Backbone as CSV, one residue per row, in Angstrom:
resi,resn,N_x,N_y,N_z,CA_x,CA_y,CA_z,C_x,C_y,C_z
1,MET,77.302,27.956,111.605,77.758,29.487,111.710,77.614,30.194,110.342
2,ALA,77.657,29.450,109.264,77.401,30.163,107.800,75.964,30.734,108.000
3,SER,75.009,30.090,108.514,73.884,30.525,108.679,73.593,31.812,109.167
4,VAL,74.422,31.988,110.420,74.381,33.156,111.080,74.986,34.372,110.656
5,GLU,75.949,34.017,109.698,76.648,34.986,108.861,75.712,35.456,107.752
6,LYS,74.851,34.490,106.962,73.899,34.972,106.128,72.887,35.787,106.487
7,LEU,72.593,35.426,107.753,71.270,36.381,108.345,71.741,37.695,108.811
8,LEU,73.111,37.918,109.298,73.575,38.853,109.669,73.584,39.905,108.321
9,LEU,74.123,39.207,107.266,74.064,40.175,105.971,73.017,40.773,105.520
10,HIS,71.823,39.919,105.632,70.472,40.120,105.146,69.460,40.861,106.151
11,GLU,69.753,40.401,107.232,68.804,40.818,108.403,69.561,41.243,109.713
12,PRO,70.179,42.336,109.444,71.112,42.755,110.677,70.510,43.197,112.036
13,GLU,69.240,43.007,112.318,68.482,43.283,113.556,68.921,42.490,114.597
14,THR,70.026,42.514,115.164,70.495,41.679,116.215,69.841,41.695,117.386
15,ASP,69.007,42.610,117.737,68.227,42.350,118.957,66.537,42.492,118.883
16,ARG,66.473,41.848,117.711,64.898,41.477,117.308,64.579,40.441,118.395
17,ARG,63.422,40.471,118.821,62.883,39.617,119.970,61.660,38.795,119.470
18,ASN,61.593,37.308,120.162,60.472,36.556,119.939,59.365,36.753,120.554
19,LYS,58.548,36.040,120.821,57.431,36.215,121.821,57.550,36.203,123.267
20,LYS,58.773,35.554,123.568,58.990,35.477,125.021,60.104,36.586,125.368
21,GLY,60.375,37.451,124.391,61.416,38.574,124.524,62.776,38.309,124.417
22,GLU,63.059,36.907,123.910,64.602,36.586,123.807,64.996,37.257,122.270
23,THR,66.182,37.626,122.618,67.018,38.234,121.422,67.760,36.974,120.912
24,PRO,68.413,36.998,119.636,69.276,35.954,119.072,70.353,35.743,120.168
25,LEU,71.123,36.719,120.576,71.903,36.290,121.702,71.511,35.732,122.713
26,PHE,70.447,36.117,123.285,69.917,35.455,124.474,69.643,33.851,124.131
27,ILE,69.007,33.452,123.037,68.847,32.076,122.483,70.321,31.421,122.441
28,ALA,71.287,32.197,121.676,72.572,31.313,121.527,73.145,31.011,122.936
29,ALA,73.135,31.879,123.879,73.380,31.910,125.390,72.722,30.751,125.901
30,LYS,71.542,30.728,125.668,70.761,29.579,126.473,71.069,28.138,125.908
31,HIS,71.383,27.990,124.485,71.767,26.899,123.897,73.387,26.492,124.036
32,GLY,74.040,27.564,124.545,75.682,27.239,124.826,76.356,27.323,123.399
33,TYR,75.868,28.336,122.478,76.586,28.577,121.223,77.488,29.523,121.353
34,ALA,78.565,29.372,122.001,79.638,30.394,122.286,80.090,31.207,120.830
35,LYS,80.369,30.563,119.719,80.862,31.242,118.574,79.961,31.990,118.088
36,VAL,78.612,31.710,117.984,77.566,32.283,117.774,77.262,33.770,118.582
37,MET,77.366,33.199,119.827,77.343,34.664,120.766,78.341,35.647,120.454
38,GLN,79.765,35.132,120.367,80.621,35.999,120.118,80.303,37.029,118.763
39,ARG,79.824,36.102,117.650,79.464,36.914,116.433,78.377,37.919,116.637
40,LEU,77.417,37.533,117.347,76.351,38.589,117.613,76.760,39.810,118.440
41,ILE,77.751,39.315,119.483,78.075,40.544,120.149,79.107,41.419,119.271
42,ASP,79.687,40.825,118.312,80.700,41.634,117.304,79.663,42.451,116.291
43,ALA,78.423,41.944,116.121,77.541,42.741,115.307,76.778,43.532,116.070
44,LYS,77.130,43.862,117.269,76.368,44.874,118.223,75.016,44.448,118.854
45,GLY,75.000,43.030,118.836,73.968,42.512,119.655,74.082,43.083,121.253
46,SER,72.850,43.482,121.890,72.966,43.759,123.322,72.952,42.605,124.309
47,ALA,74.245,42.666,125.025,74.437,41.663,126.050,73.651,41.899,127.292
48,THR,72.957,43.066,127.411,72.048,43.459,128.593,70.880,43.333,128.404
49,ALA,70.106,43.028,127.193,68.834,42.876,127.112,68.365,41.546,127.711
50,VAL,67.248,41.835,128.384,66.570,40.868,129.147,65.332,40.427,128.509
51,ASP,64.899,39.154,128.775,63.502,38.616,128.258,62.729,39.016,129.061
52,LEU,61.290,38.608,128.722,60.202,38.906,129.597,59.985,38.651,131.106
53,LYS,60.916,37.619,131.361,61.160,37.062,132.748,62.289,38.009,133.468
54,GLY,62.738,38.798,132.707,64.095,39.531,133.374,65.520,38.911,133.285
55,VAL,65.499,37.872,132.380,66.731,37.073,132.428,67.457,37.614,131.121
56,SER,69.027,37.896,131.664,69.557,38.372,130.579,70.600,37.151,129.851
57,PRO,71.108,37.558,128.776,72.114,36.557,128.028,73.035,35.876,128.976
58,LEU,73.551,36.719,129.974,74.655,36.199,130.602,74.146,35.113,131.772
59,MET,73.078,35.419,132.143,72.240,34.490,133.023,71.904,33.335,132.465
60,ALA,71.396,33.367,131.086,71.172,32.112,130.514,72.272,31.531,130.089
61,ALA,73.469,32.027,129.844,74.655,31.195,129.571,75.297,30.651,131.055
62,ALA,74.941,31.252,132.134,75.171,30.759,133.292,74.307,29.358,133.602
63,SER,73.262,29.515,133.391,72.250,28.307,133.646,72.658,27.148,132.781
64,ASN,73.297,27.544,131.700,73.732,26.306,130.822,75.394,25.862,131.199
65,GLY,75.801,26.640,132.203,77.221,26.198,132.543,78.335,26.936,131.704
66,MET,78.066,27.763,131.153,79.091,28.694,130.402,79.603,29.470,130.990
67,ALA,79.122,30.326,132.101,79.715,31.433,132.555,80.447,30.957,133.797
């Protein structure tokens, strides 16, 4: 979690995407990191952004058994 805090201090682009169109929030959801997800949402990360396949963070969390 400390790493996330440091990144948000120096690179607050919470909706930057990787080659698959995934945002940090999407990746946290995909891996089940609930505390990181909440911190990214608090930092204004988009919960409605979808990846290149049209999958949202909520859908990624659900596929991981979190929703």
